[in-house]
N, C-alpha and C positions, 0 to 999 in steps of 0.2 A: 504494500500500500504506500503510495507516494505521500510525502509530507505536505501538509496544507501550507498556504502562504504565511499564515500566522506562525506555524511551527518553524518555518524557515527563518522568519524574523527572530523568533525566540532563540534559535540556535546561533544566529549571528551575534545577538546581544550576549549570550552566554560565553561565546568564544572570546569576545572583546573584554567584557567586564566581569565575567564569572557569574555563576548562578547565585541566587539569594543564599543558598546553603554554603557555597564556596566563600562568599564575602563574610558570612557569619563566622566561619572557621578562621579566616584571616584576622578578624577583630578579636576573637577569643585568644588567639596566640599573643596578642598585645595587651589584653585586659586582665585585671586581677580576678574577675569573676570567671568561674569555670562551669556554670550550670547551663545545660541545654534542655529546653522544654519542648517536647513534640506532642502535637495533638493528632490523634488518628481516630477517625470515625467511619472508615470505609470497610473493606473486606478483610476477612480472616487471612486469606492466602498471602496478602501483601505484608502481614506482620513479619513473616519469615523471609519472603522474597524481596521485600523492599526496605522495611524498617531496620531489620538486622544488618544489612550491608551499610546503611547510613550510620548506624551506631558504630560499626567497625571503623568507618572512616573517621568519625569523631575521635575514637580511641587512638587511632594511628596519628592523627594530626594535632590533637590537643591532649597530651598525656595528663592523666589525673582528672579529666573532665567527668562531671556527674551528669548522668542522663536521666531525665524524668519524663514519664509519659502520662498524659491524660487521655482516657478513652472511655468507651461504654462497657457495661458490666460483662457482656458475653465475650469480650476480648481480653479481660484482665488476666486469666490464667495463661493464655498464650504469651502475653507480654512478659509475664514473670519467668518464662522459660528463655527469654532473650537476654541480651547484654544490658538491658535497662537497669538502673540502680533503684528506681522508685516508680511504682505504677499506681495511679489514682483513678478512681471511677467518678465520672461526673454524673450525679443522680439525674434520672429522667431523660438521659440522652437518647435520642432517636437516630438511627443510622442515617448518615450522610448530612445531618444538620451541621451547619457551620457554627463557629464560636469565635469571639474576639479574644485577644490576649487577656483582657480584663476578666472575661467570663471564665477563662481557664485558670486564673490565679486567685481571684477573690474568694471562691468557695473554700479554698484550702489555707487562707490566711497568708498568701504570698503576695509579693509586689512584682510587677513586670520587670522593674529594674534590678531585681535580684539575679536575673538570668542574663548571661551574655547573649543568648538568642532564644526567642520564643517563636516557634514555627506553628502558627495557628492554621496555616494552609499548607501542610506538608505535601510536596510534589516530587515523589521519588522517580516518576517516569522522566521528568526533566533533569533532576539532580543526579541521577545515576547513568545518564546517557553515555554510552561508550565505556563504562567501567563496572557495570553491574556484575559481570562474571569474574571480577578480580578478587572478590572478597568471599571468604568461606561463609557458608550458611548452615545454621544448625539450631535446633531447639534442645535445650539441656534437660535430660530426663533424670528423675530422682527415683531410686530403687523403692522408696517407701510408697510410691504410687502404684506399684505392681498389683497389690491385693485388691485394688479398687475394681478390677474386672470381675471379681467373684460375686459382687452384688448384682450383676447383670447376666452373666453367662457362666454357668458351672463348668469346671473342667470336664472334658469327655474325650478320652483317647480314641474312642471308636468313631468320632465325628471329625470331619475336616471342615473347619469354619472358613467361609469366604465372606469378606466384608464388601459392601457395596454402597456407594454414594450415588443415588439415582438421580438427584437433581442438584445443580449448582446453587440454586436459589438466588442467583445474581444475574440472570439472563437479561433483565431489563436494563442493566448498566452497561451492556456491551452491544456492539454493532454486528455480532455474529451469534449463531446458535451454539450454546455450550453443552446442551444436554442430549444424551442418547434417548431415543423414543421409549416411552413406557411399554409399548407393545414388544419392543426388542428385549427389554429387560424380562418381561413375563415369559417370552419364548426361551430365554436363557435359563430362567428358573425351572422351566418345564424339562429342558434337556439335561441339565446337570442339577440333580436335586437329591431328595431323601433316599431315593432308590439306589443311589450310589454312595450313601454315607456322607453327603454334603449338606451343610446347614448354612443358609445365607443370613447374614446380620446386616441390617440396613441402618445407615447413619444419616443424620440430617437434623435440621432445626425443628421440623414439624412433620407429623405423620399424614401429610397431604401430598397427592391424593392417597386414599387408603389402599393398602396392599394386603390382600388376603390370599395367601398361598401356603400350602402345607410344608414347603421347604424353607419358609422365611420366618425369622424373628425380627420384628420391626422395632428398632431402638430409637427411631427418629423422635426427637423431642424429649427423650427420657434420660439422656446423659449430659453431663457437663463436658467441657473440653478435655480435661485430663482423664476423666472416666473413659471417653471415647478412645483416646490414645492408649490407655491401659488395656482396653479390650483388643485393639488392633495388635498391640505388642504381645499380649499374653494368650490370645485365642486365635487370631486370624493367621492363616498361612498364605492367603491371597487377598489382595485388595483391588477392587475395580472401581473406577470413577472417572469423571470428566476433569478438565482443567478447573481446579477449585481449591478452596481452603483445606478440605479434608485431604486431598491428594498432596498438596504442598507440605502440610505439616507432617504427615506420615512419612513422606519421602525424606524430609530433612530432620527427622527425629534422631538425635545423637544417642543411639542405643544399639546394642549388638543383638539382633534377633533375626531369624529367617523370615523373609517376606518377599513374595513376588507381587509386583505392582503392575497391573494392566491399566494403562491410562488411555482415555478416549479423547481425541482432539479434532477441533475444527481448524483453529489458527495456530500453527507451530511457532509463531513469533511472540508467544506469551508464556507465562508460567515457567515451570522448570525446564522446558525445552529451550526457552530464551536464556535462562540463567547459565546453562552450560557448566554446571557444577555437579560433581558426583555426590551421592548421598553419603553422609558421615557413617551410615550403617553399612559395614563391610559385607553383610549377608543379603542386602537388598538387591533384587534383580528387577530391572525396569523393562517392561514390554509395552512400548508405546504403539498405538494404532491411530492413524489419521484418516478421516473421511475423504472420499473423492470430492474434488472441487472445493476443498476446505470446508466441508460440511459434515459434522459429526454424525448426522442422521444417515449418512451414506456408508457408515461402517457396517458391514454385514454381520448378522448374528453368528454365521459360520466362522468368521475370523476371530471373534471374541471367544467363541467356544473352543476353537483350536488352541489359542494361547492359554486359556484356562485349563484345558486338559493336559497340556505340557507342564504347567505349573503344579497341577495336582499329582501327576505321575512322579514328578521330581520330589514333591513333599513326601509321598508315600514310600518312595525308594529310600529316602533319608531316614 
């Protein structure tokens, strides 16, 4: 996709004067204040794909800097697994709502001038242009979270659990379709199901549309963020999903466990395909599938089934 005239102008300005982020780093190197305040109220996937690299740049260029994040409640646990020093939740925050620097600081008894930089409109797409792939990406796992899976899925050696994120829940924010059709998912559940000792675990924010299938346990809307990752780490041998926050966070989870990830794509210029960084999990195997004409709906059920059966055979052999 060719850049728009506005994007071309932005790139020219950034090359001459530096981005807002670059200018803030330069000021911080000269100033006694060492605090950076980031506001993030968009998607989960960008917490690891975009905010974590920005934090790494801050650490690299301003040694000793303190990074604070203000966000909404559902992203709090994810940010606590990043390189942020402090994470605060702004009460009543609705996704994508903007906030001024004063709105970000006043509820917590802070002053704007306490920070060397307050990023009320964090723009990682612009600020990371050309260097997104240079910084390691990972979410830090804590062993005490492992038992949290037990409350949702009991251990069962006779069952092979396959995780699925059937809807990205952010399609309205993109100019391309991100989700594989529900009819395709149902066909896959029918082909690879309980008759083969496979149990599907569905992840997501809400159990809509309803899924009623004998091979499926629907966990959508029932787990917190760390709960979901604990289930993936301790129960799932395979994870299937579109370009989304679930895919991104599972892929960049800094923990050692066997997992085959089958990812479903429309646009390969986004997400982990654009990041071009290996997973910190040495046992993770990535099996990406892209739809014809850059449309995820064109990925055949046969192709997903084939990759799934390869992953299942590998798991059972191991």
